[in-house]
C-alpha positions as CSV (number, residue, x, y, z in Angstrom):
1,M,19.3,-110.8,-14.3
2,N,19.7,-110.6,-17.9
3,E,19.6,-114.2,-19.4
4,N,22.0,-112.8,-22.2
5,K,24.6,-111.9,-19.9
6,F,27.4,-114.1,-18.4
7,F,28.4,-112.3,-15.0
8,G,31.8,-112.9,-14.1
9,Y,32.7,-114.3,-17.3
10,V,33.9,-112.6,-20.8
11,G,31.2,-114.6,-22.7
12,Q,33.2,-115.7,-25.6
13,I,36.3,-118.5,-26.2
14,L,38.9,-118.0,-29.2
15,D,39.1,-120.5,-31.5
16,V,42.3,-121.0,-33.0
17,N,43.2,-123.2,-36.3
18,L,46.9,-123.4,-36.4
19,S,46.9,-125.2,-39.9
20,T,44.7,-122.3,-41.6
21,S,46.1,-119.3,-39.2
22,E,42.1,-118.7,-39.1
23,F,40.8,-117.5,-35.8
24,K,36.9,-117.6,-34.4
25,N,34.9,-116.2,-31.6
26,V,33.2,-119.3,-29.7
27,P,30.3,-117.7,-27.7
28,L,30.0,-119.3,-24.4
29,N,27.5,-122.4,-24.2
30,R,24.8,-121.4,-21.7
31,K,23.9,-124.9,-20.7
32,W,27.2,-126.1,-20.5
33,V,28.2,-123.0,-18.2
34,D,25.2,-123.9,-16.0
35,L,26.5,-128.0,-16.2
36,Y,30.3,-127.7,-15.9
37,I,30.8,-123.7,-14.7
38,G,34.1,-123.1,-16.4
39,G,37.7,-123.4,-16.2
40,A,38.5,-127.6,-16.0
41,G,34.7,-128.6,-16.4
42,Y,34.0,-126.8,-19.3
43,A,37.2,-127.2,-21.1
44,T,36.8,-131.3,-20.5
45,R,33.4,-131.3,-22.4
46,I,35.0,-129.1,-25.3
47,L,37.4,-132.1,-25.1
48,Y,35.2,-134.6,-25.0
49,D,33.6,-134.2,-28.8
50,L,37.1,-133.5,-29.9
51,V,39.0,-136.4,-29.3
52,D,38.6,-140.2,-29.9
53,K,40.9,-143.0,-29.0
54,N,42.4,-143.1,-32.4
55,I,44.1,-139.6,-31.9
56,D,47.3,-139.7,-31.5
57,P,47.9,-137.2,-28.8
58,L,50.9,-135.4,-30.9
59,S,49.4,-135.2,-34.0
60,P,47.6,-131.8,-35.2
61,E,43.9,-133.3,-34.4
62,N,44.5,-133.3,-30.8
63,P,43.2,-129.6,-29.4
64,L,44.8,-127.6,-26.3
65,I,42.5,-126.0,-24.8
66,I,43.0,-123.5,-21.8
67,M,40.4,-122.1,-19.7
68,T,39.8,-119.7,-16.9
69,G,37.1,-120.0,-14.4
70,P,34.1,-117.2,-12.9
71,F,36.8,-116.9,-9.9
72,T,39.8,-116.5,-11.8
73,G,41.1,-113.3,-10.7
74,I,38.0,-112.2,-9.1
75,V,37.9,-114.2,-5.8
76,A,40.5,-114.4,-3.0
77,T,42.8,-117.2,-3.5
78,S,41.7,-117.7,-6.8
79,P,44.4,-117.5,-9.6
80,K,43.8,-121.0,-11.4
81,T,43.7,-121.6,-14.9
82,T,43.1,-125.2,-16.6
83,I,44.4,-126.3,-20.0
84,V,43.5,-129.7,-21.0
85,S,44.0,-132.1,-24.2
86,R,44.9,-136.2,-24.7
87,S,47.9,-136.4,-22.8
88,P,51.0,-138.1,-24.5
89,L,52.3,-139.5,-20.9
90,T,48.9,-141.4,-20.1
91,G,47.0,-141.4,-23.5
92,F,44.2,-140.4,-21.3
93,L,42.6,-137.1,-20.4
94,S,45.4,-134.4,-19.4
95,K,44.1,-131.9,-16.9
96,T,46.8,-129.5,-15.6
97,V,45.9,-126.7,-13.4
98,G,48.3,-123.3,-12.8
99,G,47.9,-120.4,-11.1
100,G,49.6,-116.8,-11.1
101,S,48.6,-113.9,-13.5
102,F,48.2,-115.5,-16.9
103,G,44.6,-117.0,-17.2
104,I,43.7,-113.1,-15.1
105,A,45.5,-111.4,-18.0
106,L,43.9,-113.7,-20.7
107,K,40.3,-112.5,-19.6
108,K,41.4,-109.1,-19.7
109,A,42.6,-109.6,-23.0
110,G,38.7,-110.6,-23.9
111,Y,38.3,-114.7,-23.7
112,D,37.3,-117.0,-21.3
113,G,39.9,-119.8,-22.8
114,I,41.6,-120.7,-26.3
115,V,41.2,-123.7,-27.9
116,L,44.1,-124.8,-30.1
117,R,43.7,-126.8,-33.3
118,G,45.8,-128.3,-36.0
119,K,49.8,-127.4,-36.4
120,A,51.5,-124.2,-37.3
121,K,53.9,-124.4,-40.5
122,A,56.7,-123.2,-38.6
123,P,57.6,-122.3,-34.7
124,T,55.1,-119.7,-33.7
125,Y,54.0,-117.5,-31.1
126,L,50.3,-116.0,-30.3
127,T,49.3,-112.6,-29.2
128,I,46.2,-111.3,-27.7
129,V,46.0,-107.7,-27.1
130,N,42.7,-106.6,-26.3
131,G,40.6,-109.0,-28.1
132,V,43.3,-109.4,-31.1
133,P,44.5,-112.0,-31.9
134,K,48.1,-112.6,-33.8
135,L,49.9,-115.7,-34.8
136,N,53.7,-114.4,-34.5
137,N,57.1,-115.7,-35.8
138,A,58.6,-117.6,-32.9
139,S,62.0,-119.1,-34.9
140,K,64.4,-116.8,-33.3
141,L,62.3,-118.2,-29.8
142,W,62.9,-122.1,-30.5
143,G,65.5,-123.7,-28.8
144,K,65.4,-120.8,-26.2
145,G,64.9,-121.7,-22.4
146,T,61.0,-120.2,-21.1
147,F,63.5,-117.8,-18.7
148,E,64.9,-116.3,-22.0
149,T,61.8,-116.7,-24.0
150,F,59.5,-114.4,-21.9
151,N,62.5,-111.5,-22.0
152,K,62.8,-111.6,-25.7
153,I,58.7,-111.5,-25.7
154,R,58.5,-108.8,-23.8
155,K,61.1,-107.0,-25.9
156,E,59.5,-108.1,-28.9
157,L,56.3,-106.8,-28.0
158,G,57.6,-103.5,-26.1
159,D,55.6,-104.5,-23.3
160,E,56.7,-105.5,-19.9
161,K,53.2,-106.2,-18.4
162,V,52.0,-108.8,-20.9
163,R,51.5,-112.4,-19.2
164,V,53.6,-115.1,-21.2
165,A,53.0,-118.9,-20.9
166,A,55.7,-120.5,-22.9
167,I,57.2,-123.9,-23.4
168,G,60.9,-125.0,-23.3
169,P,63.1,-127.2,-25.1
170,A,61.9,-130.2,-23.6
171,G,58.2,-129.3,-25.0
172,E,60.2,-129.1,-28.5
173,N,61.5,-132.0,-28.5
174,L,58.3,-133.6,-27.4
175,V,59.4,-135.0,-23.9
176,K,56.6,-136.7,-22.6
177,I,57.0,-135.6,-19.5
178,S,57.3,-131.6,-20.2
179,S,55.1,-128.5,-18.9
180,I,53.8,-125.8,-20.1
181,I,55.5,-122.4,-17.8
182,T,54.3,-118.8,-17.3
183,D,56.5,-115.9,-16.6
184,E,55.8,-116.1,-12.9
185,R,56.8,-120.0,-12.9
186,R,53.7,-121.1,-12.2
187,V,53.7,-124.5,-14.0
188,F,51.2,-126.1,-16.0
189,G,52.9,-129.7,-15.1
190,R,52.2,-133.1,-15.2
191,T,50.8,-135.2,-18.0
192,G,53.0,-134.0,-21.0
193,L,51.0,-130.9,-22.3
194,G,54.1,-129.0,-22.8
195,A,54.7,-131.9,-25.5
196,V,51.5,-130.8,-27.0
197,M,52.0,-127.7,-27.1
198,G,55.5,-128.6,-29.1
199,S,53.7,-130.5,-31.2
200,K,51.6,-127.9,-32.8
201,N,54.8,-125.7,-33.3
202,V,53.7,-123.1,-31.0
203,K,56.6,-121.6,-28.6
204,A,54.0,-119.1,-26.4
205,I,51.1,-117.2,-26.0
206,A,51.0,-113.6,-24.3
207,V,48.1,-112.1,-23.7
208,R,47.5,-108.7,-22.2
209,G,44.3,-106.0,-22.0
210,N,42.4,-103.7,-19.8
211,K,38.8,-105.6,-19.9
212,K,36.4,-105.1,-16.6
213,I,34.3,-108.3,-16.1
214,E,31.0,-107.7,-14.9
215,L,29.7,-108.6,-11.8
216,Y,25.9,-109.5,-10.0
217,D,26.9,-107.7,-6.9
218,E,30.3,-106.4,-6.7
219,K,29.9,-105.1,-3.1
220,R,29.0,-108.5,-1.9
221,L,31.9,-110.0,-3.0
222,L,34.3,-107.3,-1.8
223,E,32.6,-108.3,1.7
224,L,33.6,-111.9,1.2
225,N,36.7,-111.7,0.0
226,K,37.7,-108.9,3.1
227,K,36.3,-111.6,5.5
228,Y,38.6,-114.7,3.7
229,L,41.6,-112.6,3.4
230,A,41.7,-111.8,7.0
231,A,40.4,-115.2,8.0
232,A,42.7,-117.3,6.3
233,P,45.9,-116.9,7.5
234,Q,44.5,-117.0,11.3
235,T,43.6,-120.8,10.8
236,P,46.5,-123.5,11.6
237,R,46.9,-124.8,8.0
238,G,46.6,-121.1,6.9
239,G,49.5,-120.2,8.9
240,G,51.6,-122.8,8.3
241,L,51.7,-122.3,4.5
242,R,52.0,-118.5,4.7
243,A,55.4,-119.2,7.5
244,Y,56.7,-121.8,5.3
245,G,55.3,-122.3,2.1
246,T,54.7,-126.0,0.8
247,G,58.0,-126.9,2.0
248,G,57.4,-126.5,5.4
249,G,56.2,-129.9,5.7
250,V,59.3,-131.9,4.8
251,V,60.5,-132.7,8.1
252,T,57.2,-133.5,9.9
253,F,56.3,-135.2,6.5
254,N,59.3,-137.8,7.2
255,Q,58.6,-138.1,10.7
256,M,55.4,-139.5,10.0
257,G,56.1,-141.6,7.2
258,N,55.1,-139.7,4.4
259,L,57.5,-138.2,2.4
260,P,58.8,-140.9,-0.1
261,I,62.6,-141.6,0.4
262,K,64.5,-143.3,-2.1
263,N,62.3,-144.7,-4.8
264,W,59.7,-145.7,-2.1
265,T,62.1,-148.0,-0.1
266,Q,63.2,-146.2,3.1
267,G,60.5,-144.8,5.3
268,I,62.4,-142.5,7.6
269,W,65.7,-139.7,6.1
270,A,68.3,-138.3,8.7
271,D,69.0,-135.5,6.1
272,A,65.4,-134.5,5.8
273,E,65.9,-131.1,7.6
274,K,68.6,-130.3,5.1
275,I,65.9,-129.8,2.0
276,S,63.3,-128.4,4.4
277,S,62.0,-124.9,3.4
278,Q,62.8,-124.0,6.8
279,K,66.4,-124.1,6.4
280,M,66.0,-123.1,2.6
281,M,64.8,-120.2,4.1
282,E,67.1,-120.1,7.7
283,K,70.1,-119.7,4.3
284,Y,68.6,-118.0,1.2
285,K,65.6,-115.9,2.1
286,L,65.0,-112.8,0.3
287,G,63.1,-110.1,1.0
288,E,60.4,-110.9,3.4
289,G,60.8,-114.4,1.5
290,M,57.1,-114.8,0.6
291,K,54.4,-113.6,-2.2
292,A,51.1,-114.7,-3.7
293,C,52.0,-116.7,-6.9
294,G,51.3,-113.8,-9.1
295,E,51.3,-110.0,-9.7
296,E,47.7,-109.8,-10.0
297,I,46.7,-112.1,-7.1
298,F,45.0,-111.3,-4.0
299,C,45.9,-113.8,-1.3
300,S,46.9,-114.2,2.4
301,L,48.0,-117.2,2.4
302,Q,51.5,-116.0,0.3
303,C,52.8,-119.7,-0.1
304,E,55.3,-118.9,-2.6
305,R,59.1,-118.7,-1.5
306,R,61.2,-116.3,-2.3
307,I,65.4,-116.7,-2.2
308,K,68.8,-115.6,-3.3
309,M,70.9,-118.5,-3.6
310,E,74.8,-117.7,-4.7
311,S,76.4,-121.1,-5.0
312,E,79.9,-121.8,-6.5
313,K,79.2,-125.3,-7.2
314,Y,75.7,-124.9,-8.5
315,G,76.2,-121.0,-9.2
316,S,73.0,-118.4,-8.7
317,S,69.3,-118.3,-8.3
318,T,66.9,-115.7,-7.7
319,G,63.2,-115.5,-7.7
320,K,60.8,-118.3,-6.8
321,G,62.0,-121.4,-4.4
322,P,61.0,-125.3,-5.1
323,E,58.0,-126.1,-3.5
324,Y,57.1,-129.1,-1.4
325,E,56.2,-131.7,-4.2
326,T,59.9,-130.7,-5.8
327,L,61.9,-130.6,-2.7
328,A,60.8,-134.4,-2.5
329,A,61.0,-135.6,-5.7
330,L,64.3,-134.0,-6.7
331,G,65.6,-134.5,-3.2
332,S,64.3,-137.6,-0.8
333,M,63.4,-139.5,-3.8
334,T,67.0,-139.5,-5.1
335,L,68.6,-139.1,-1.8
336,V,70.3,-135.8,-2.8
337,S,70.4,-133.3,0.2
338,E,72.1,-130.6,-0.8
339,I,69.6,-127.7,-0.8
340,E,71.4,-125.9,-3.6
341,A,71.7,-128.7,-5.8
342,I,67.9,-129.6,-5.8
343,I,67.3,-125.5,-6.4
344,K,69.1,-125.9,-9.6
345,A,67.2,-128.7,-10.2
346,N,64.2,-126.9,-10.0
347,D,65.2,-123.9,-11.8
348,L,67.0,-126.3,-15.3
349,C,63.3,-128.0,-14.9
350,D,61.5,-124.5,-14.9
351,D,63.9,-123.2,-17.5
352,L,63.7,-126.2,-19.8
353,G,60.2,-126.9,-19.4
354,L,60.0,-130.2,-17.2
355,D,57.8,-131.6,-14.7
356,T,59.4,-131.7,-11.6
357,I,57.7,-134.8,-9.6
358,S,57.8,-137.3,-13.3
359,T,61.7,-135.6,-13.5
360,G,62.3,-136.7,-10.0
361,T,60.7,-139.9,-10.0
362,V,61.9,-141.7,-13.5
363,I,65.8,-140.0,-12.4
364,A,65.3,-142.1,-9.3
365,W,63.9,-145.0,-11.0
366,A,67.0,-144.8,-13.0
367,M,69.6,-144.3,-9.5
368,E,67.6,-148.0,-8.7
369,A,68.5,-149.6,-11.6
370,Y,72.1,-148.6,-11.8
371,E,72.3,-149.6,-8.7
372,K,71.2,-152.8,-8.9
373,G,73.0,-153.4,-12.3
374,I,70.2,-153.4,-14.6
375,I,71.8,-150.4,-16.2
376,S,75.0,-149.7,-16.6
377,E,77.4,-146.3,-16.2
378,S,78.6,-146.7,-19.9
379,E,74.9,-146.7,-21.0
380,I,74.0,-143.7,-19.0
381,G,77.9,-141.7,-19.7
382,F,78.6,-141.3,-16.2
383,P,77.9,-142.6,-12.6
384,L,74.3,-142.2,-11.4
385,K,74.4,-142.6,-7.7
386,W,72.1,-142.2,-5.0
387,G,72.6,-138.3,-3.1
388,D,74.7,-137.2,-6.1
389,G,73.4,-133.5,-6.8
390,E,76.1,-133.1,-9.6
391,A,74.8,-136.2,-11.3
392,L,71.1,-134.6,-11.0
393,T,71.4,-131.6,-12.5
394,K,73.6,-133.0,-15.4
395,I,70.7,-135.5,-16.3
396,I,68.1,-133.3,-16.3
397,P,69.3,-131.3,-19.5
398,M,69.8,-134.7,-21.3
399,I,66.2,-135.4,-20.9
400,A,65.1,-132.0,-22.1
401,Y,66.8,-132.7,-25.1
402,K,66.7,-136.5,-25.5
403,K,70.2,-137.0,-25.1
404,G,72.0,-140.2,-24.9
405,F,70.8,-141.7,-21.9
406,G,67.9,-138.7,-20.8
407,Q,66.0,-140.0,-24.2
408,L,64.6,-143.3,-22.5
409,L,64.0,-141.1,-19.6
410,S,62.3,-138.5,-21.5
411,E,59.7,-141.1,-21.8
412,G,58.8,-141.3,-18.4
413,V,58.8,-143.8,-16.0
414,K,56.0,-146.3,-17.4
415,E,57.7,-146.3,-20.8
416,A,61.4,-146.2,-19.6
417,S,61.0,-149.5,-17.1
418,S,59.0,-151.3,-20.0
419,K,61.9,-150.7,-22.5
420,I,64.4,-151.8,-20.1
421,G,62.8,-154.9,-18.3
422,K,64.9,-156.9,-16.3
423,G,62.2,-156.4,-13.2
424,S,62.5,-152.9,-13.4
425,E,59.1,-152.7,-13.9
426,K,58.2,-153.4,-10.4
427,F,59.7,-150.5,-9.1
428,A,58.7,-148.1,-11.9
429,V,56.1,-145.9,-9.4
430,H,52.8,-144.7,-11.6
431,S,49.3,-144.9,-12.1
432,K,48.1,-144.9,-15.2
433,G,51.7,-143.7,-16.7
434,L,51.3,-140.7,-14.3
435,E,54.1,-140.6,-11.7
436,L,53.0,-140.7,-8.1
437,P,53.2,-137.5,-5.9
438,M,55.3,-137.2,-2.9
439,H,52.5,-138.7,0.0
440,N,52.3,-142.2,0.9
441,P,49.9,-143.8,-0.2
442,R,50.8,-146.3,2.1
443,L,50.1,-144.4,5.3
444,F,47.5,-142.2,3.9
445,Q,45.1,-144.7,2.4
446,T,42.5,-142.5,1.0
447,M,45.2,-141.2,-1.2
448,G,46.0,-144.7,-2.7
449,L,42.3,-144.2,-3.8
450,V,43.0,-140.8,-5.0
451,Y,45.7,-141.6,-7.1
452,A,44.2,-145.0,-8.5
453,F,41.1,-143.4,-9.3
454,S,42.5,-139.8,-10.3
455,N,40.8,-139.5,-13.8
456,I,44.2,-137.7,-15.1
457,G,46.9,-140.7,-13.3
458,A,48.1,-140.4,-10.4
459,S,47.4,-136.9,-9.1
460,H,47.7,-135.5,-4.9
461,L,45.5,-132.7,-6.1
462,Q,42.6,-134.7,-7.6
463,G,41.2,-135.1,-4.2
464,L,43.7,-134.4,-1.2
465,A,42.1,-136.5,1.2
466,M,44.9,-136.8,3.0
467,L,44.1,-133.1,4.9
468,V,41.2,-134.9,6.1
469,E,43.1,-137.6,7.5
470,R,45.7,-135.1,9.4
471,G,42.4,-133.4,11.1
472,A,41.4,-130.7,8.1
473,L,37.6,-132.1,8.4
474,L,34.7,-131.1,6.6
475,P,31.9,-131.0,8.8
476,E,29.4,-128.8,6.5
477,F,29.8,-132.3,4.3
478,G,29.1,-134.7,6.9
479,I,32.6,-135.3,7.8
480,T,33.1,-134.6,11.7
481,E,35.7,-136.9,12.2
482,V,38.9,-138.4,10.7
483,P,37.9,-141.2,8.8
484,K,39.1,-144.8,10.3
485,D,36.8,-147.6,8.5
486,V,36.4,-148.6,4.7
487,P,33.2,-146.3,3.9
488,S,33.9,-143.1,5.5
489,K,37.4,-142.7,3.5
490,I,35.7,-144.0,0.6
491,K,33.0,-141.0,1.8
492,T,36.2,-138.5,2.2
493,V,37.9,-139.7,-1.3
494,I,34.3,-139.2,-3.2
495,I,33.6,-135.6,-1.7
496,G,37.4,-134.5,-2.0
497,Q,37.1,-135.4,-5.9
498,N,34.1,-133.6,-6.5
499,I,35.3,-130.8,-4.3
500,C,38.3,-130.5,-6.3
501,N,36.4,-130.7,-10.0
502,V,34.3,-127.3,-8.7
503,A,37.6,-125.9,-7.2
504,D,39.0,-126.4,-11.0
505,S,36.3,-125.3,-12.6
506,L,35.6,-122.2,-10.3
507,G,39.6,-121.2,-10.4
508,L,39.7,-121.5,-7.2
509,C,43.0,-122.6,-5.3
510,K,42.5,-126.0,-3.2
511,F,44.4,-124.5,-0.5
512,G,41.7,-121.8,0.3
513,I,39.5,-124.5,1.4
514,Y,40.5,-127.5,3.5
515,G,40.5,-126.6,7.2
516,I,41.0,-122.7,6.5
517,M,37.2,-121.9,5.1
518,D,33.8,-123.3,4.7
519,F,33.3,-124.2,1.0
520,S,29.9,-122.4,1.7
521,H,31.6,-119.4,2.0
522,F,32.4,-120.0,-1.6
523,A,29.1,-120.7,-2.7
524,E,27.9,-117.4,-1.8
525,A,30.8,-115.8,-3.7
526,F,29.9,-117.7,-7.0
527,N,26.7,-116.3,-6.6
528,S,27.6,-112.9,-5.8
529,I,30.2,-113.0,-9.1
530,T,27.0,-115.0,-11.4
531,G,23.7,-113.7,-9.6
532,K,22.5,-117.5,-9.5
533,N,21.4,-119.2,-6.3
534,E,24.1,-122.2,-5.9
535,T,24.6,-123.9,-2.7
536,K,27.4,-125.9,-1.4
537,D,25.2,-129.1,-2.4
538,S,24.3,-128.0,-5.4
539,L,28.0,-127.5,-6.5
540,L,29.3,-130.5,-4.9
541,K,26.9,-132.1,-7.4
542,V,28.6,-130.1,-10.3
543,G,31.8,-131.5,-9.3
544,E,30.3,-135.3,-9.2
545,R,29.3,-134.5,-12.6
546,I,32.5,-133.3,-13.7
547,W,34.1,-136.5,-12.1
548,Y,31.8,-139.0,-14.5
549,L,32.4,-136.7,-17.5
550,E,36.1,-137.0,-17.0
551,R,35.5,-141.1,-16.3
552,L,33.6,-141.5,-19.6
553,L,36.2,-139.2,-21.6
554,N,38.9,-141.9,-20.2
555,L,36.5,-144.9,-21.6
556,K,36.2,-143.2,-25.0
557,L,40.1,-143.4,-25.0
558,G,40.4,-146.7,-24.2
559,L,40.7,-147.4,-20.3
560,K,39.8,-150.0,-18.9
561,P,39.4,-151.5,-15.3
562,E,42.8,-152.4,-14.9
563,D,44.3,-149.0,-15.3
564,D,42.5,-148.3,-12.1
565,S,46.0,-149.4,-10.6
566,L,48.7,-148.7,-8.3
567,P,52.2,-149.0,-8.4
568,Y,53.7,-152.8,-7.3
569,R,56.0,-151.4,-5.2
570,I,53.1,-149.6,-2.7
571,V,50.7,-152.6,-2.9
572,H,53.8,-155.3,-2.3
573,E,56.0,-153.8,-0.5
574,S,56.9,-151.8,2.7
575,V,59.5,-149.8,3.9
576,P,61.6,-151.2,6.8
577,D,61.3,-148.5,9.0
578,G,60.0,-145.5,9.9
579,A,56.3,-144.5,10.7
580,A,54.7,-146.4,7.9
581,K,57.0,-149.7,8.5
582,G,55.2,-152.7,7.4
583,L,52.4,-151.0,5.8
584,T,51.0,-151.5,2.0
585,F,48.3,-150.6,0.3
586,P,45.2,-153.5,0.7
587,V,43.7,-152.9,-3.1
588,E,41.0,-155.9,-2.4
589,T,39.5,-153.8,0.4
590,Y,39.1,-150.7,-1.3
591,F,38.6,-151.0,-4.7
592,P,35.5,-153.2,-5.0
593,E,34.1,-150.7,-2.9
594,F,35.1,-148.2,-4.1
595,Y,33.5,-149.1,-7.7
596,K,30.4,-149.9,-5.6
597,A,30.3,-146.2,-4.5
598,R,30.7,-144.9,-7.8
599,E,28.3,-147.4,-9.1
600,I,30.7,-148.3,-11.8
601,D,31.0,-152.1,-12.5
602,P,34.3,-153.3,-11.9
603,K,34.7,-155.8,-14.8
604,T,34.0,-153.1,-17.7
605,G,34.9,-149.9,-16.1
606,Q,31.3,-148.4,-17.4
607,V,29.1,-145.9,-15.0
608,S,25.8,-147.2,-14.3
609,K,23.0,-146.0,-16.8
610,K,20.7,-144.5,-13.4
611,K,24.1,-142.7,-12.5
612,L,24.4,-141.0,-15.8
613,E,20.9,-140.0,-16.4
614,E,21.2,-139.0,-12.9
615,L,23.6,-136.6,-13.4
616,A,22.4,-135.3,-16.9
617,L,25.9,-134.9,-18.3
618,D,24.6,-133.6,-21.7
619,I,26.9,-136.3,-24.0
């Protein structure tokens, strides 16, 4: 193998100084590729050297780093690209992973990644076409929603096939729960990176190219891809995703006690079926009703739902329907049972550039505060009652534009509750400042550990351990039965954290792993791309290294052990009904044992010297 060649990679990153309008091509660091692969791992290693606790997340000094992996667009079910920075919402690592064709187009345009530094003097959008970067005037785009922005950029460039990632008004207004949205409505959500992009005066990034990525053994990779594409839909999980998408779980999760209802205070909801993917598709299915998450993605799971809605009350919607997390956050969390209202709210969030999980959670918090008399109708401007779909769709633009009461909610639930006080902090449901995803850690206690010890704050995608608790076992890593005791649950969480870090660094969708395909398959795919000789275990070690890299970065940014936490409501309050009735999360049972397993000092949060030497982190 040619030691100077990066099979599976372009081999360079574009470094953009927005303050000076200068571009620099930076070769990939081979040692970092060996240690961290690409994607999330490589991007976080870049970030580690560029930030500390004195850098304001919304200052020009905070970089925004976009990175693809060697799998991106090359391996079946691998559409993922990662963006990292310091989060304006949490103050810690921000890592957001999105699907679709954007990352594939970036590689074809001539780069594995982009580092944005500084701040443009005026609204700007970046184009990269076949290796040629350019900063363009975005004054006419500023203030526009993402949907209009995509169309205007395509028209301006005279190119219908260009791939675009953009912010909406929420990012422009530095809303801390804002997202970056792609033209295929794939979302780089959670942790507020839309605000970081907005703070740099960057409205959008548009990429296009025809560069072919050289592979070590393309024939073998094609065989592996064919094997996966044929097998994935035949598995129980794969078949379910293909049939109903992620929203197909709403009714089942309601029955098992996993669905969060009325800001985590209710255990079962009679209206759950009304907001399910099954009901949505029964009413509004468009064509076959399914597709992959991007035009250039080859994936047989096809978990995106396609809808066409015409509603006298909420208007029309054509295209991508809401996912499970959105159906729950904007539906069951607020008791809104009108699927049309949820579809409209989802469209608003994507167009304005808001994270649906955080948006739904902060609205549910506000509804509870309103119900308890902590916030008045005069402060909000209208009644904010449980189950009111019109109020839901009315308040979302207020958040994006920081109008009136929306300005408070734009800070996220931690800051909003801190400012309001009056006991509202006890029902502000977050970890490290990031609002909890829509899976109940009282019921699936592995998820409590995933949320508390995720390095970006509460995120189900930083462990996915509940899938193992539901029977998607990992026998190749020694998990041959559903974990019941504390040691086996902690083992499941740690392996899951490491797997997810590898997936994010490869560019692999995590839906392709648990209960669908052995990780050994992806190790072989990695070797066929790169010419390396990795195993499932050596790749898992890379995932472990990345988890500790993220932990060390957070310590550098001021992380304390008390930040490894779960919300008061999850630890001290249970629901009165349903399958999770009476359950809370026992912190004292799990946290000390997790620290011990990860070799972390519970008093300081620091990692043991022995573990750091073992991992050879190169920092």
